[in-house]
C-alpha positions, 0 to 999 in steps of 0.5 A: 962183319957184323959181330952180334955180341949178347950184353953180359948181365949184371949178375955175370959182370958181378962175378969177374974178379977184377970187376970186383976188385975194381969197385972195392978199391973204388969204394976204398979210395973214394969212401975214405975221401968223402967220410974225412971230407963229411965226417971231420967232426965225427971223429973229433967228437962222440960217435952214435949209430946214425953217423957209423950208418952213414959212414958205411953208406959212404962206402957202399955207394961208390961200391955200387956206381963201380959195379953198375959203370962197369956193367953198362960200359961192357953191355955198351960194348957188347951191343956196338956193331 
């Protein structure tokens, strides 16, 4: 049996509620862990804008990694014969 399914686009994957929720959870969990590892001195000292931007990026990176990995996994499973 040949199931020739088309791979979903990244935009279709992004609209799925469960994908967004998983990415958000991953972002919060990994982002918090990385923030404490990398910026413990920030919480103990004065703040500045550059450190604040770095902290925001610390949360955005795992969010996008989770979304892209979900997209690639769905795409791979759709292309399997």
